[in-house]
N, C-alpha and C positions, 0 to 999 in steps of 0.2 A: 416512512422515515422515523432512522435509525436514532435515538436520544441517547448520545452518553453522557453518565452522571460516576461522580467522584471518581475510585477506582475500578469503574464496570472496564474490560476490554473484549475486545471485539478479536477472534483469531480468524483469518481466513488465507486458507490454500488453495494458490493457484493448480488449478486443474492440470494434469500431468504434467507437472512441472517441479523443480523442488524449492521452490520457495513461499516463503510463512511470510504476510503481512499482518500486524499485530495493532490495533490503533485503539488508542482512548484518547479523552480530550483535551490532551494534550498533546501530545509524540505519536508517532509510524514509525514502527520502525520492522525492518524489513531482516529477514533468517533464510540464510542457505542451509537445506535440509542434509544436503550433504557437508561431511558429518554431522550427524545432529548435535546443534552446541545453545550452551546458556546464552552466550553473548552475543549478542545483534550484530549485523553486517554494518547497519549502518541505519542511519535514523534519520526522521526529518520533526519540525514539528507540525501539529497538524495544521496549521496556516501556510506551510512551504507546500506540504501533502497536497491539498485542494489546491493551492498554485499551479503545480505537474500536473494538474489531473483535469485542469481548465483549460490548460498549454495544451498537450498533450488530445484533449477531442478535439481541438479547436485546428492542430494540424494535420490529425487523421481525415477532418472535412474536407481539407485542404486537399492532401493528400491520397485522395481514398483510391487504392488499388482498382482497376477496371478488367472487367475478365473478357 
């Protein structure tokens, strides 16, 4: 489990995409890497992001595609 402290930032680039997500203990910001820019495309509070991820996980578990 990762614990973010103070002003630490965790950057994650989604594989095979143009999306970068930067996370700190207060906010999650999203960047479209085409073209590179300094200002985020949108941001959520950390708790809003976690709520979304939990809701998305629930949605996927109920609507998982079948082969």
